[in-house]
C-alpha positions as CSV (number, residue, x, y, z in Angstrom):
1,M,-125.7,-79.3,-57.6
2,V,-129.0,-78.9,-59.6
3,V,-130.3,-75.4,-60.1
4,L,-133.7,-74.9,-61.7
5,Q,-134.0,-72.2,-64.4
6,S,-137.0,-70.4,-65.9
7,L,-137.6,-70.6,-69.7
8,I,-139.3,-67.2,-69.8
9,F,-136.3,-65.4,-68.2
10,R,-133.9,-67.0,-70.5
11,K,-135.2,-64.7,-73.2
12,Y,-133.6,-61.8,-71.2
13,P,-129.8,-62.2,-71.0
14,E,-129.7,-59.3,-68.5
15,I,-131.7,-61.4,-65.9
16,V,-130.0,-63.8,-63.5
17,F,-132.4,-66.4,-62.1
18,G,-132.0,-69.7,-60.2
19,F,-134.1,-71.9,-57.9
20,S,-132.3,-74.2,-55.6
21,T,-133.1,-77.9,-55.1
22,K,-132.2,-80.7,-52.6
23,I,-129.6,-82.1,-55.0
24,S,-125.9,-81.3,-54.2
25,S,-122.8,-83.4,-53.6
26,G,-122.7,-82.0,-50.0
27,A,-126.4,-82.7,-49.2
28,I,-126.9,-84.4,-45.9
29,S,-130.1,-86.0,-44.5
30,P,-132.6,-84.9,-43.2
31,Y,-132.3,-81.3,-44.4
32,F,-130.3,-82.0,-47.6
33,F,-129.3,-78.8,-49.5
34,N,-131.1,-76.5,-47.1
35,M,-131.1,-72.7,-47.5
36,S,-132.6,-71.7,-44.1
37,L,-131.0,-70.9,-40.8
38,S,-134.3,-71.3,-38.9
39,V,-135.2,-75.0,-39.4
40,G,-132.6,-76.7,-37.0
41,D,-129.9,-77.4,-39.6
42,D,-126.2,-76.7,-38.8
43,P,-125.6,-73.0,-39.4
44,K,-122.2,-73.6,-41.0
45,R,-123.7,-76.1,-43.4
46,V,-126.4,-73.7,-44.4
47,K,-124.0,-70.9,-45.0
48,D,-121.8,-73.2,-47.1
49,S,-124.8,-74.3,-49.1
50,R,-126.0,-70.8,-49.7
51,R,-122.5,-69.8,-50.8
52,E,-122.4,-72.7,-53.3
53,F,-125.8,-71.7,-54.6
54,F,-125.0,-68.0,-54.9
55,Q,-121.7,-68.8,-56.7
56,A,-123.6,-70.9,-59.2
57,L,-125.5,-67.7,-60.1
58,N,-122.3,-65.6,-60.1
59,L,-123.5,-63.9,-56.9
60,S,-122.2,-63.8,-53.3
61,E,-123.5,-63.2,-49.8
62,K,-122.6,-59.5,-50.3
63,S,-124.9,-59.3,-53.3
64,V,-128.1,-61.1,-52.2
65,A,-131.0,-59.5,-50.3
66,L,-133.1,-61.6,-48.0
67,Q,-136.1,-61.0,-45.7
68,K,-137.7,-62.5,-42.6
69,Q,-140.9,-63.9,-44.1
70,T,-144.0,-63.6,-41.9
71,H,-146.8,-64.5,-44.4
72,S,-147.7,-60.8,-44.6
73,D,-148.7,-58.5,-47.5
74,I,-145.6,-56.3,-46.9
75,C,-143.3,-55.4,-49.8
76,T,-140.0,-53.8,-49.3
77,Y,-137.8,-51.7,-51.7
78,T,-134.1,-52.3,-51.2
79,Q,-130.8,-51.3,-52.6
80,K,-128.6,-53.3,-50.3
81,A,-127.8,-57.0,-49.6
82,G,-128.3,-58.8,-46.4
83,M,-131.4,-59.0,-44.2
84,C,-134.0,-56.4,-45.1
85,G,-136.3,-56.9,-42.2
86,E,-139.8,-58.5,-42.0
87,S,-141.6,-58.6,-45.3
88,D,-142.7,-61.1,-48.0
89,A,-141.7,-59.3,-51.1
90,L,-138.6,-57.5,-52.2
91,L,-138.2,-55.0,-55.0
92,T,-135.2,-53.2,-56.5
93,D,-134.0,-51.3,-59.5
94,K,-130.4,-51.8,-58.5
95,K,-128.2,-53.9,-60.8
96,N,-126.2,-56.9,-59.5
97,L,-128.4,-57.3,-56.5
98,G,-130.2,-60.6,-56.0
99,L,-133.6,-60.8,-54.4
100,A,-134.3,-64.0,-52.6
101,V,-137.5,-65.8,-51.6
102,S,-137.5,-68.8,-49.3
103,V,-140.1,-71.6,-49.8
104,A,-141.1,-75.1,-48.9
105,D,-144.6,-75.3,-50.5
106,C,-145.6,-71.6,-50.6
107,T,-145.9,-70.0,-54.0
108,P,-142.9,-67.8,-55.2
109,V,-143.5,-65.2,-57.9
110,F,-140.7,-63.3,-59.7
111,L,-141.3,-60.2,-61.8
112,Y,-139.2,-58.2,-64.3
113,D,-140.2,-54.8,-65.7
114,T,-138.4,-54.9,-69.1
115,K,-138.8,-51.2,-69.7
116,N,-138.0,-49.6,-66.4
117,K,-135.6,-52.3,-65.3
118,V,-137.2,-53.3,-62.0
119,I,-137.4,-56.7,-60.4
120,A,-139.4,-58.2,-57.6
121,A,-139.4,-61.5,-55.6
122,V,-142.6,-62.4,-53.9
123,H,-143.4,-65.1,-51.2
124,S,-147.1,-65.9,-51.4
125,G,-148.4,-68.7,-49.1
126,W,-152.1,-69.0,-48.5
127,R,-152.1,-66.1,-46.1
128,G,-150.2,-63.8,-48.3
129,T,-152.3,-64.9,-51.3
130,Q,-155.5,-64.3,-49.4
131,K,-154.1,-60.8,-48.6
132,K,-153.2,-60.4,-52.3
133,I,-149.6,-59.5,-51.7
134,L,-148.9,-59.9,-55.4
135,A,-151.5,-57.2,-56.2
136,N,-149.7,-55.0,-53.6
137,V,-146.4,-55.5,-55.4
138,L,-147.9,-54.8,-58.8
139,E,-149.4,-51.6,-57.4
140,K,-146.1,-50.5,-55.8
141,M,-144.2,-51.1,-59.0
142,A,-146.8,-49.0,-60.9
143,N,-146.8,-46.2,-58.4
144,D,-143.0,-46.0,-57.7
145,F,-141.5,-47.0,-61.0
146,N,-144.3,-46.4,-63.5
147,S,-144.4,-50.1,-64.4
148,R,-147.0,-51.1,-66.9
149,P,-148.6,-54.6,-66.9
150,E,-147.7,-55.1,-70.6
151,D,-144.0,-54.6,-69.8
152,L,-143.9,-57.2,-67.1
153,I,-142.5,-60.7,-67.3
154,A,-143.6,-63.1,-64.5
155,Y,-142.5,-66.5,-63.3
156,I,-144.6,-68.5,-60.8
157,G,-142.2,-71.0,-59.4
158,P,-142.4,-74.5,-57.9
159,S,-144.9,-74.8,-55.1
160,I,-147.4,-77.2,-53.7
161,S,-150.1,-78.2,-56.3
162,Q,-153.8,-78.0,-55.7
163,E,-154.0,-81.8,-55.8
164,N,-151.8,-82.0,-52.7
165,Y,-152.9,-78.9,-50.7
166,E,-155.7,-80.0,-48.5
167,V,-157.4,-77.4,-46.3
168,G,-160.4,-77.1,-44.1
169,E,-163.9,-75.8,-44.6
170,E,-163.0,-72.4,-43.1
171,F,-161.1,-71.7,-46.3
172,T,-164.4,-71.4,-48.2
173,G,-164.8,-68.0,-46.6
174,L,-161.4,-66.9,-47.6
175,F,-161.2,-67.8,-51.3
176,D,-163.5,-67.8,-54.3
177,E,-165.0,-71.3,-54.8
178,K,-163.2,-71.5,-58.2
179,Y,-160.0,-72.1,-56.3
180,L,-161.4,-74.8,-54.1
181,K,-162.1,-78.3,-55.1
182,A,-164.2,-80.4,-52.7
183,Q,-162.7,-83.6,-51.4
184,G,-164.9,-85.3,-48.8
185,E,-165.2,-82.9,-45.9
186,K,-162.0,-81.1,-47.0
187,Y,-161.0,-78.9,-49.9
188,L,-158.0,-78.6,-52.2
189,L,-156.7,-75.1,-52.6
190,D,-155.2,-73.7,-55.8
191,V,-152.7,-71.0,-54.6
192,K,-150.9,-70.9,-57.9
193,G,-154.2,-70.3,-59.7
194,V,-155.1,-67.3,-57.5
195,N,-151.7,-65.7,-58.2
196,L,-152.0,-66.4,-61.9
197,D,-155.4,-64.7,-62.0
198,I,-154.0,-61.7,-60.0
199,L,-151.4,-61.2,-62.8
200,L,-154.0,-61.6,-65.6
201,E,-156.6,-59.4,-64.0
202,A,-153.9,-56.7,-63.6
203,G,-153.3,-56.8,-67.3
204,V,-150.1,-58.9,-67.6
205,P,-150.3,-60.7,-70.9
206,E,-150.7,-64.5,-70.6
207,S,-147.7,-64.9,-73.0
208,H,-145.6,-63.0,-70.5
209,I,-146.3,-65.5,-67.7
210,Q,-144.7,-68.9,-67.0
211,V,-146.2,-71.1,-64.4
212,S,-144.0,-74.0,-63.1
213,D,-145.8,-77.3,-63.0
214,L,-143.4,-78.7,-60.4
215,C,-145.1,-79.6,-57.2
216,T,-142.9,-79.4,-54.1
217,F,-145.0,-82.1,-52.3
218,Q,-144.7,-84.6,-55.1
219,M,-141.0,-84.0,-56.0
220,D,-139.5,-85.7,-52.9
221,N,-136.1,-86.3,-54.6
222,L,-135.8,-82.7,-55.9
223,L,-137.7,-80.2,-53.7
224,H,-138.3,-79.5,-50.1
225,S,-141.9,-79.7,-48.8
226,Y,-143.1,-78.8,-45.3
227,R,-146.4,-80.5,-45.9
228,R,-144.5,-83.7,-46.7
229,N,-141.6,-83.7,-44.2
230,G,-142.7,-81.4,-41.4
231,L,-140.0,-80.3,-39.0
232,N,-137.4,-82.2,-41.1
233,S,-138.1,-80.1,-44.1
234,G,-135.4,-77.8,-45.4
235,R,-136.1,-74.6,-47.5
236,L,-135.5,-73.7,-51.1
237,L,-134.3,-70.3,-52.4
238,G,-135.4,-68.6,-55.6
239,I,-133.2,-65.6,-56.6
240,I,-133.6,-63.0,-59.3
241,A,-131.1,-60.3,-60.2
242,M,-130.3,-57.9,-63.0
243,K,-126.8,-57.8,-64.6
244,G,-125.1,-54.5,-65.4
245,N,-123.6,-51.3,-64.1
246,N,-125.5,-49.1,-61.7
247,E,-125.9,-45.4,-62.5
248,H,-126.4,-44.6,-58.8
């Protein structure tokens, strides 16, 4: 099994982070090492795959929080594992609890407040990005945990690149033209770029941000992509957690 890491989180030994891939000894076509129960894959295989991935991070089903993602701007605070309802961002200050984001082209963003010990996992597709879900998460972290931008570490994970994300003319009314590159009658949308600018405009230092250059669409042998494989696409999971003993 191949699990992707983040260089920026490696500087913080208290952080557990991993991003799944299609590569595993038990991967079976067409879904391969799929983490989703809602794409038509065999549920037992999905649960086995999740268990293998969780164990690689020294986590388990009883220590990972998931959400039913609806392309919203809703962020949920949780202190428990399992399904946490409908939202597209999870936050916690609880140690040894993994926050999971499911993707297959959408942009995942993971945050760590190094001072107040808070983490967040954000699913930001074009709809969530247009609604500025990441800005909502930053605001909630500031209001609820006194998080300051200068104390945050951020990782923007693998997702579809602008070069491969073709959208229609209607998107010109949804995003600033700086994120849209004309291509004939269509446009190419830079979702990663929007989220990066949200972080920078909020005051997160550029040196505190890592942006993955891996494109889900291009990396057929490594990553799932709905744009590329349609209904035969599996889903990836990115998980962030904090090690340590809880005081509550």
